[in-house]
C-alpha positions in Angstrom: 0.0 -0.7 0.3 1.3 3.7 -1.1 0.6 7.2 0.3 1.4 9.0 -2.1 1.1 13.6 -1.5 1.7 15.8 -4.5 2.1 19.4 -4.0 -0.8 19.6 -1.1 -1.1 23.4 0.7 -2.7 24.8 3.5 -3.8 28.1 3.7 -4.2 29.3 7.4 -6.7 32.5 8.9 -3.6 35.2 8.3 -0.5 32.9 6.6 0.0 29.5 5.3 0.1 26.6 7.3 1.7 24.1 5.0 3.5 25.7 1.5 3.5 23.1 -1.3 4.8 19.2 0.0 5.3 16.4 -1.7 6.0 13.0 -0.2 6.0 9.8 -0.5 6.1 5.9 1.8 4.9 2.4 1.3 4.9 -0.3 3.0 7.7 -1.3 5.0 8.7 1.6 4.2 10.0 5.1 6.5 9.8 8.6 5.7 11.6 11.5 7.8 9.6 14.6 7.2 11.5 17.5 8.7 11.0 21.4 9.3 10.4 24.7 11.7 8.3 23.4 14.7 4.7 24.7 14.0 0.9 24.6 12.8 2.8 22.5 9.3 3.1 19.6 10.6 -0.3 19.2 11.9 -1.6 20.1 9.0 1.0 18.0 6.8 -0.5 15.0 9.5 -4.4 15.8 8.6 -4.1 16.4 5.5 -1.6 13.3 4.5 -4.5 11.4 6.3 -7.6 13.3 4.8 -8.9 14.7 8.0 -8.3 17.7 6.0 -8.5 18.9 2.2 -5.9 20.6 1.3 -6.1 23.7 -0.8 -3.9 22.4 -2.9 -2.8 18.8 -4.6 -3.6 15.7 -3.7 -3.5 12.9 -2.0 -3.8 9.1 -2.9 -3.7 6.1 -1.3 -2.9 3.3 -4.1 -3.5 5.6 -6.4 -7.2 6.5 -5.3 -7.7 10.1 -4.2 -10.7 8.8 -1.5 -10.8 10.4 1.6 -12.5 7.9 3.2 -10.4 5.3 2.8 -6.9 7.7 4.1 -9.4 7.6 7.3 -9.4 4.4 7.4 -6.1 3.2 6.6 -3.9 6.4 7.7 -3.3 6.8 11.8 -1.8 10.5 12.6 -0.1 9.8 16.4 -0.3 12.4 18.9 -0.7 15.4 17.0 -1.0 18.5 19.2 -4.4 18.9 20.3 -5.9 16.6 17.7 -5.3 13.2 18.3 -3.1 13.2 22.4 -4.2 12.4 25.2 -5.2 14.6 28.4 -2.2 14.1 30.1 -4.3 14.6 33.2 -5.5 11.0 32.8 -4.0 7.6 33.9 -2.5 5.9 31.8 -4.6 2.9 31.8 -7.7 5.1 31.2 -6.2 6.1 28.0 -5.1 2.7 27.4 -8.9 1.4 27.8 -10.5 4.7 25.5 -8.2 3.3 22.7 -8.7 -0.2 22.6 -12.1 0.0 22.5 -12.2 2.6 19.4 -9.8 -0.5 17.9 -12.4 -3.3 18.8 -11.0 -4.6 21.7 -11.8 -5.4 24.9 -11.1 -2.8 27.3 -12.2 -3.5 31.4 -9.6 -3.2 33.7 -8.3 -6.8 33.3 -7.7 -6.9 29.5 -5.9 -2.6 29.8 -3.6 -4.6 32.2 -3.1 -7.5 30.5 -2.0 -5.7 27.2 0.1 -2.8 29.7 2.0 -6.0 30.7 2.6 -7.4 27.6 4.0 -4.0 26.4 6.6 -4.0 29.9 4.8 -1.3 31.6 2.1 -2.6 33.6 4.1 -0.6 36.3 2.9 3.3 34.5 -0.6 1.2 34.7 -1.6 4.2 37.8 0.7 7.4 36.7 -0.7 10.7 35.1 -0.7 9.9 31.3 2.4 13.1 31.4 4.3 11.4 33.8 5.8 8.8 31.3 9.1 8.5 30.2 9.4 9.8 26.7 9.7 6.9 24.9 7.3 5.0 26.7 4.8 7.3 25.8 5.6 7.4 22.5 5.5 3.8 21.7 2.0 2.7 23.7 0.5 5.3 21.7 2.3 4.0 18.5 1.6 0.3 19.8 -2.4 1.8 20.5 -2.4 3.2 17.4 -1.8 -0.5 15.2 -4.0 -1.9 17.3 -6.7 -0.8 15.3 -7.1 -3.7 12.5 -7.1 -1.1 9.5 -4.3 1.4 10.1 -1.8 0.4 7.2 -0.1 3.5 7.7 0.9 6.1 10.2 2.0 9.3 11.3 3.4 10.3 14.0 3.8 14.0 15.2 6.3 16.2 16.2 7.4 13.3 19.1 10.9 15.7 19.7 8.5 17.9 21.0 8.9 15.8 24.4 12.2 15.8 24.5 14.1 12.7 24.8 16.7 10.7 22.3 15.1 10.8 19.0 17.0 7.3 18.1 14.3 6.3 20.8 11.8 7.2 18.8 13.2 6.6 15.1 14.0 3.2 16.1 10.2 2.6 16.8 9.3 3.8 13.6 11.8 1.1 11.5 10.3 -1.3 14.1 6.9 -0.3 12.9 8.1 -0.2 9.4 9.8 -3.7 9.4 6.7 -5.1 11.0 4.9 -3.7 7.3 3.7 -0.5 8.1 4.4 2.4 6.3 5.7 5.0 8.5 6.3 8.8 8.7 7.7 11.0 11.7 8.0 14.8 11.1 10.0 16.3 14.0 11.9 19.7 13.9 15.5 20.1 11.6 17.4 20.0 14.4 16.3 16.3 15.2 17.1 15.1 11.5 20.7 16.2 12.2 21.0 15.0 14.9 19.6 11.2 13.3 21.9 12.1 10.6 19.3 11.0 7.8 18.1 12.5 4.8 15.0 13.7 5.3 12.0 14.7 3.5 10.6 18.8 4.3 7.8 20.2 4.6 7.1 22.7 2.1 9.8 21.3 -0.4 8.1 18.6 -3.6 11.3 17.6 -4.4 12.3 15.0 -1.8 14.2 11.9 -1.6 13.3 7.9 -1.3 12.1 6.9 2.0 13.8 4.2 3.8 13.4 0.7 3.0 13.0 -1.4 6.5 13.4 -5.3 6.1 11.0 -7.1 6.9 11.3 -9.7 10.7 12.9 -12.9 9.3 10.5 -15.5 11.0 11.1 -17.6 13.8 12.0 -21.3 12.3 10.1 -23.5 14.4 11.5 -25.8 17.2 11.3 -29.4 15.4 9.2 -31.9 17.8 11.5 -34.3 19.2 10.6 -37.6 17.9 10.3 -40.5 20.6 12.9 -43.5 20.0 11.6 -46.4 17.2 12.1 -49.6 19.1 15.1 -50.4 16.6 16.6 -47.0 18.2 16.9 -48.6 21.5 20.2 -50.4 22.7 18.9 -53.4 25.5 20.7 -52.6 28.8 22.5 -56.0 28.4 24.0 -55.5 25.1 25.0 -51.7 26.3 26.9 -52.9 29.2 28.9 -55.7 28.1 29.8 -53.6 24.6 
């Protein structure tokens, strides 16, 4: 599945929010989209996911300009003021709400089991704002891809929370290795720290996304077969030998 935006722009009430931007990403690919911190990051995420109609340009998913399809397949993670959770809520409440959106069990037991599976049970009762930065980003990403229809994700400005950019870049590579298309928007300074060739907000001439190899399947362990009678050496023969 390929997402391709060509020259999309968004006008704001007083100034442009997003200058003409092109970007593309497909399954098993990761694109970093860097630019000055501000509303352009959110406008890009909403435009790429069919939640905001660009003033110019087009967004296509597998060649189709279908906003409803985009909204179903493309998810925006942690966009400021849009999809970011209420930081005052307990972690388990946020997880329960997201699991319910994904159509999964969302009772207290199910939430604690999910947190335990993701090595985060110790954070269940904390306010969401008190999560370590890496844990916050990882949990929100995993909750998003728990939705069965989501195939591409846009992680919006994870560097605004601080922390090490290599953590969320590694998370993006992990998601891509699992088959998702991933776009991460960030500040120019973060892209420089990562030392990656980033696409740019406000540019239509962009580098190719990073291709990430699929996770190698773990080979099943062959069962140990019981010995046949011919393989068994009688105790007497073994002793005499």
